C-alpha positions in Angstrom: 39.8 -5.8 40.2 38.7 -8.4 37.7 35.4 -10.1 38.7 35.3 -13.9 38.0 32.9 -14.9 35.3 31.1 -17.1 37.7 32.2 -18.2 41.2 31.0 -19.6 44.6 33.1 -18.0 47.3 33.3 -20.2 50.4 34.1 -18.5 53.7 35.8 -21.3 55.5 36.1 -19.3 58.7 32.3 -19.1 58.7 32.1 -22.9 58.7 34.5 -23.2 61.6 32.6 -20.5 63.5 29.3 -22.2 62.9 30.7 -25.5 64.3 32.0 -23.6 67.4 28.5 -22.1 67.8 26.9 -25.5 67.8 29.4 -26.9 70.2 28.7 -24.1 72.6 24.9 -24.3 72.1 24.6 -28.1 72.5 27.5 -29.0 74.8 28.0 -32.3 73.0 30.0 -33.6 70.1 29.4 -32.3 66.6 29.3 -34.6 63.6 29.8 -32.3 60.6 27.8 -33.6 57.7 29.7 -33.0 54.5 27.7 -35.3 52.1 26.8 -34.1 48.6 30.0 -32.2 48.3 29.4 -30.5 51.6 26.0 -29.2 50.4 27.7 -27.7 47.4 30.4 -26.0 49.4 33.3 -28.4 48.5 33.7 -31.4 50.7 37.4 -31.5 51.6 37.8 -27.8 52.3 34.5 -27.8 54.3 35.6 -30.9 56.3 38.9 -29.3 57.2 37.2 -26.1 58.3 34.6 -28.1 60.4 37.3 -30.1 62.1 39.2 -26.9 62.9 36.0 -25.6 64.5 35.8 -28.6 66.8 33.8 -31.2 65.0 34.9 -34.7 66.2 33.6 -36.7 63.3 32.4 -36.3 59.7 29.2 -37.7 58.2 28.6 -38.6 54.6 25.9 -40.5 52.8 28.0 -42.9 50.8 31.3 -44.7 51.1 32.7 -43.2 47.9 32.3 -39.8 49.4 34.3 -40.9 52.5 37.0 -42.5 50.3 37.4 -39.2 48.4 38.0 -37.5 51.7 40.6 -40.1 52.7 42.3 -39.6 49.3 42.5 -35.9 50.1 44.4 -36.6 53.3 41.6 -36.4 55.9 42.2 -38.8 58.7 39.4 -37.9 61.1 36.6 -40.4 61.9 34.0 -40.6 59.1 30.7 -42.4 59.1 28.8 -43.3 55.9 25.2 -44.5 56.3 23.5 -45.0 52.8 24.8 -48.0 50.9 24.3 -49.6 47.5 22.5 -52.9 47.4 25.0 -55.7 48.0 27.7 -53.4 49.4 30.4 -55.5 50.9 32.3 -52.8 52.8 35.9 -53.9 51.9 36.9 -50.4 51.0 35.3 -49.0 54.2 37.3 -51.5 56.3 40.5 -50.8 54.4 40.3 -47.1 55.0 38.9 -47.1 58.5 35.5 -45.7 57.5 32.7 -46.2 60.0 29.6 -47.8 58.5 25.9 -47.1 59.3 24.1 -50.4 59.5 20.4 -50.5 58.6 19.8 -54.3 58.2 20.9 -57.7 59.2 22.5 -58.2 55.7 24.6 -55.1 56.1 25.7 -56.2 59.6 26.8 -59.6 58.2 28.7 -57.9 55.3 30.5 -55.6 57.8 31.5 -58.5 60.0 32.7 -60.6 57.0 35.3 -58.1 56.0 36.5 -57.3 59.5 39.3 -59.0 61.4 40.4 -59.0 65.0 43.3 -56.8 64.0 41.0 -54.4 62.2 37.5 -54.4 63.5 35.0 -52.4 61.5 33.4 -49.5 63.3 29.6 -49.4 62.9 26.7 -47.2 63.9 23.5 -49.2 64.2 20.6 -47.2 62.8 17.1 -47.8 64.0 13.8 -47.1 62.2 11.8 -44.9 64.6 9.1 -43.5 62.3 10.7 -41.8 59.3 10.0 -44.9 57.1 13.3 -44.7 55.3 16.4 -46.8 56.1 17.1 -48.2 59.5 16.7 -51.5 61.3 13.0 -52.4 61.5 11.7 -52.9 65.0 10.8 -56.5 64.2 14.5 -57.1 63.5 16.0 -55.2 66.4 16.7 -58.2 68.7 18.1 -60.4 65.9 20.5 -57.6 64.7 21.5 -56.7 68.2 22.2 -60.3 69.2 24.5 -60.7 66.2 26.1 -57.3 66.6 26.9 -58.1 70.2 28.4 -61.4 69.2 30.6 -59.8 66.5 31.8 -57.2 69.0 32.6 -59.8 71.6 34.8 -61.7 69.1 36.6 -58.5 68.1 35.2 -58.2 64.5 33.1 -55.1 65.1 33.4 -52.0 67.2 29.9 -50.6 67.9 30.7 -46.9 67.8 27.2 -45.5 67.8 23.5 -46.0 67.9 21.4 -43.5 65.9 18.2 -42.6 64.1 16.7 -39.6 62.3 13.8 -37.3 63.0 11.1 -36.1 60.7 10.9 -32.5 62.0 7.2 -32.7 61.6 6.2 -31.5 65.1 7.7 -31.6 68.6 5.2 -34.4 69.4 6.3 -36.5 66.4 10.0 -36.0 67.2 9.5 -36.9 70.9 7.7 -40.0 69.9 10.6 -40.9 67.6 13.0 -40.2 70.5 11.0 -42.5 72.8 11.2 -45.2 70.2 14.9 -44.7 69.9 15.3 -45.0 73.6 13.6 -48.4 73.4 16.2 -49.4 70.9 19.0 -48.1 73.2 17.6 -50.1 76.1 17.3 -53.2 74.0 21.0 -52.8 72.9 22.0 -52.5 76.5 20.2 -55.7 77.3 22.6 -57.4 74.9 25.6 -55.7 76.5 26.0 -53.0 73.8 27.1 -49.7 75.2 28.2 -47.4 72.3 30.5 -44.4 72.4 27.8 -42.1 71.2 24.0 -41.9 70.6 22.8 -39.4 68.0 19.4 -38.5 66.6 19.3 -34.7 66.2 20.2 -32.9 63.0 20.4 -29.1 62.9 16.7 -28.2 63.7 16.4 -30.5 66.7 19.9 -29.6 67.9 18.7 -26.0 68.1 15.2 -26.4 69.4 15.0 -29.6 71.3 17.7 -30.0 74.0 16.5 -33.4 75.0 17.5 -34.7 71.5 21.1 -33.8 71.8 22.2 -37.0 73.6 26.0 -37.6 73.1 26.3 -36.0 69.6 24.4 -34.0 67.0 24.7 -34.3 63.3 24.9 -30.8 61.8 24.5 -30.3 58.1 22.8 -27.1 56.9 23.7 -25.3 60.1 27.5 -25.5 59.6 27.1 -23.8 56.3 25.3 -20.9 58.1 21.8 -21.5 56.8 18.6 -21.9 58.7 16.4 -25.0 58.8 13.4 -22.9 59.8 11.0 -20.8 57.7 10.4 -18.4 60.6 14.0 -17.7 61.7 16.9 -16.4 59.7 20.6 -17.4 59.9 21.4 -14.2 61.8 18.7 -14.8 64.3 20.2 -18.3 64.9 23.7 -16.9 65.3 25.0 -18.4 62.1 26.9 -16.9 59.2 26.3 -18.1 55.6 29.4 -19.5 54.1 28.6 -19.4 50.3 28.4 -16.3 48.2 27.4 -17.0 44.6 28.4 -14.3 42.1 29.2 -13.6 38.5 30.3 -10.8 36.2 27.9 -9.0 33.8 28.6 -10.5 30.4 26.6 -8.1 28.2 24.8 -4.7 28.6 22.0 -3.8 26.1 19.9 -0.7 25.9 16.4 -1.6 24.6 13.2 0.2 23.8 9.8 -0.2 25.4 8.1 -3.5 24.3 11.4 -5.4 23.8 11.0 -9.1 24.3 13.3 -10.8 26.9 14.6 -14.4 26.6 12.8 -17.5 25.4 9.0 -17.2 24.8 9.0 -13.4 25.5 7.4 -14.1 28.9 8.5 -10.6 29.7 8.4 -7.5 27.6 9.9 -4.2 28.7 7.5 -1.5 29.8 9.8 1.4 29.0 13.2 2.2 27.5 15.6 0.4 29.8 19.0 -1.3 30.2 19.2 -5.1 30.3 22.3 -7.0 31.6 23.2 -10.6 31.0 24.3 -12.7 34.0 26.3 -15.8 32.9 24.8 -18.4 35.2 21.7 -20.6 34.4 20.0 -23.8 35.3 23.1 -25.8 34.3 24.8 -24.0 37.2 21.9 -24.6 39.6 19.9 -21.4 39.1 16.3 -22.6 39.4 14.5 -22.1 36.1 11.1 -22.2 37.8 12.0 -19.1 39.7 12.1 -17.1 36.4 10.9 -13.6 36.9 11.2 -13.8 40.7 14.9 -14.3 41.4 16.6 -11.5 43.4 20.2 -10.4 42.7 22.4 -7.5 43.8 24.3 -5.2 41.4 26.3 -2.3 42.6 24.7 -2.5 46.0 21.2 -2.3 44.6 18.7 -5.2 44.4 16.9 -6.3 41.3 14.7 -9.2 40.1 15.5 -11.1 37.0 13.2 -10.8 34.0 12.3 -13.4 31.4 13.0 -17.1 31.5 16.2 -18.4 33.0 18.1 -20.3 30.4 20.7 -23.0 30.7 23.7 -20.7 30.9 22.4 -17.2 31.5 19.6 -14.9 32.7 18.7 -11.3 32.2 18.2 -8.5 34.7 16.5 -5.1 34.0 18.5 -2.4 35.8 16.5 0.6 34.4 18.8 3.6 34.0 21.4 2.5 36.5 25.0 2.9 35.2 26.5 -0.5 34.7 29.3 -2.0 32.7 30.5 -5.4 31.4 32.5 -7.0 34.1 30.6 -5.5 37.0 29.9 -8.0 39.8 26.4 -9.5 40.3 25.8 -11.2 43.7 23.2 -13.8 43.3 23.0 -14.7 47.0 25.2 -14.6 50.1 25.1 -13.2 53.6 22.0 -11.1 53.9 23.5 -9.0 56.7 25.7 -7.5 53.9 22.7 -6.4 52.0 22.6 -9.1 49.3 19.9 -11.7 48.7 20.0 -14.8 50.8 19.7 -18.5 49.8 16.4 -18.5 51.7 15.1 -15.7 49.5 16.0 -17.8 46.4 14.3 -20.8 48.0 11.1 -18.8 48.5 11.3 -17.7 44.8 11.7 -21.3 43.7 9.2 -22.8 46.2 11.9 -25.0 47.8 14.3 -24.9 50.7 17.7 -23.3 51.1 19.3 -26.8 51.4 18.5 -27.4 47.7 19.6 -24.0 46.6 23.2 -24.3 47.7 23.5 -28.1 47.1 22.4 -27.8 43.4 25.1 -25.3 42.5 26.8 -27.1 39.6 30.4 -28.2 39.0 30.9 -25.6 36.3 30.9 -22.9 39.0 34.4 -22.8 40.6 34.6 -22.8 44.4 37.1 -20.4 45.8 37.9 -20.7 49.5 38.2 -17.4 51.3 
């Protein structure tokens, strides 16, 4: 079997199964978040898999991401919640994309492109303590009054009310929920009764049942990764969907004292075999994890040596028998004995979200 030079294999069944797991766990609707190319997994394929698993809606950051899904034939409800300054929402209205509203100006813009024949679906987002986007508490009543008016005259359809949690502590998240409940009550006072209320992402959906409301927005969890430092994917009942791999591009036998890669940060301590792996920081391999990055070759685990370069890095395999073309698994499902994205995150002092999302476009995605 020929091993691909570099490849990210995406187990679509894992995405579907992970969505089913969250549906069973929470008992509410799942909004599958496929922003940023589905956290690096391939947006359209991941979206189809999530919908097959029972997701009722897709979530993206930006309208262009939603438009791309529409171009690829996805007709399910999509909500986009982060907008460029001055966004007018014509494309969203034309393609039946729901819009997250975080200001009075955005509300006016949505209403301006709507018609009685085609009202724009909106989700009103409230600032509840994260200090990012969202309608400021001082503006709640003004926005709600206008939203109610636009809904009454048939120009808007208020699909949802939502906010976002900080995941700082249970107390902080409960304070945010209490603030959100104030916003929901204020909306009701204006006659606004949305289809869904949503505030929980993966972490809160798992740990805080009171946050589940009518729907949960699941991002990292549908890709089988854990949002927690103290619990693995397997412990959460999730299966990682991405396996990043490559083929050994070169094998070199070197003596003790041989320098490895730029700057000779590493010199060999003995006669040994070095192999070249054809992925680098251009492909999303974190350079600042040089000398700490785990990989698996022939069922054995190794750590890279020397600096990670733009297109490649080096692994010292000692006296193990290896050949050009042998598979190197960079990360995948740890239950299969390979490194996990979480291990890579620890090596790079970051989070598993970043590890999978940063895998570059030069790495082909292959659905399995």
